C-alpha positions in Angstrom: 0.3 -0.3 0.3 1.8 3.7 -0.8 2.1 6.1 2.2 -0.6 8.7 0.6 -2.7 5.1 1.2 -1.9 5.1 4.8 -2.7 8.2 5.3 -6.0 8.0 3.5 -6.6 5.2 6.0 -5.3 7.5 9.3 -7.9 10.2 8.6 -10.9 7.7 8.0 -10.7 5.6 10.7 -13.4 7.3 13.2 -11.0 6.8 16.5 -8.1 9.1 15.5 -9.6 12.0 13.1 -13.0 13.6 13.5 -15.6 15.7 11.4 -14.9 19.4 11.6 -15.7 22.2 9.2 -13.9 24.4 7.6 -14.2 27.9 5.8 -11.4 30.0 4.5 -11.0 33.8 5.1 -12.7 35.7 3.2 -15.6 33.2 2.0 -19.0 32.0 2.8 -19.0 28.8 2.2 -17.9 26.3 5.1 -17.4 22.8 4.0 -16.8 19.4 5.8 -13.3 18.0 6.6 -12.0 15.3 8.7 -9.0 16.6 11.3 -7.0 14.7 13.5 -6.8 16.8 17.1 -3.6 17.6 19.3 -3.8 19.0 22.0 0.0 18.8 23.5 2.1 21.3 26.3 4.9 23.3 24.3 7.4 25.0 26.5 8.2 28.5 25.9 10.8 30.9 27.0 10.0 33.5 28.9 12.5 36.1 30.1 14.9 34.0 32.1 12.1 31.2 32.9 10.0 29.0 30.7 6.0 28.5 30.5 4.5 25.4 30.1 1.5 26.4 27.7 -1.2 24.6 26.3 -1.4 24.6 22.5 -4.6 23.2 19.9 -3.9 22.0 16.4 -5.3 20.3 13.8 -3.4 17.2 11.2 -6.0 18.1 8.1 -5.4 16.1 5.0 -4.0 18.7 1.9 -6.4 16.6 -0.4 -9.5 18.9 1.5 -7.3 21.8 2.2 -4.9 22.3 -0.5 -4.3 25.9 0.4 -4.7 26.6 4.2 -3.9 30.5 5.6 -3.6 32.2 8.5 -7.3 33.8 9.8 -9.3 30.6 8.1 -11.2 28.6 10.5 -12.1 25.1 12.2 -15.5 24.8 13.7 -14.4 21.5 15.9 -16.6 19.6 18.2 -18.6 22.8 18.2 -15.7 25.4 19.1 -15.0 27.8 16.7 -10.7 28.0 16.2 -8.8 30.5 14.3 -5.9 29.3 11.9 -2.9 31.6 13.8 0.1 30.8 12.0 1.7 29.9 9.2 0.7 25.9 8.0 3.3 23.6 8.5 3.2 20.7 5.7 4.4 17.4 6.2 7.7 16.4 3.9 5.2 14.6 1.8 2.7 17.8 1.3 -0.2 15.2 2.7 -0.5 17.1 5.5 -0.5 19.9 7.0 -0.3 20.5 10.6 -2.9 24.3 11.8 -2.2 25.8 14.7 -5.5 27.4 16.0 -6.6 29.1 18.9 -10.4 29.6 19.4 -12.0 32.6 18.1 
């Protein structure tokens, strides 16, 4: 099985991926997507100290969202999130990781 086929299986697995709605900035038509939500803690330097900060990330297939951008919105589990930094693609450009914050 090709690597892209394995990625597709991950995003169709109801345990790993969840339904969401995506709205590109400046448009008015949302559409359904599958996301893999992640909420890792990140250590951020602040002066001489460090802070643990909770983050929210969504992995999405590039087939579903070919060009995500800052300002786009995702509605997941009844909460609207805004993409807050440049999306990051994996090496094969099959999956985008979106760093989001509540709207």
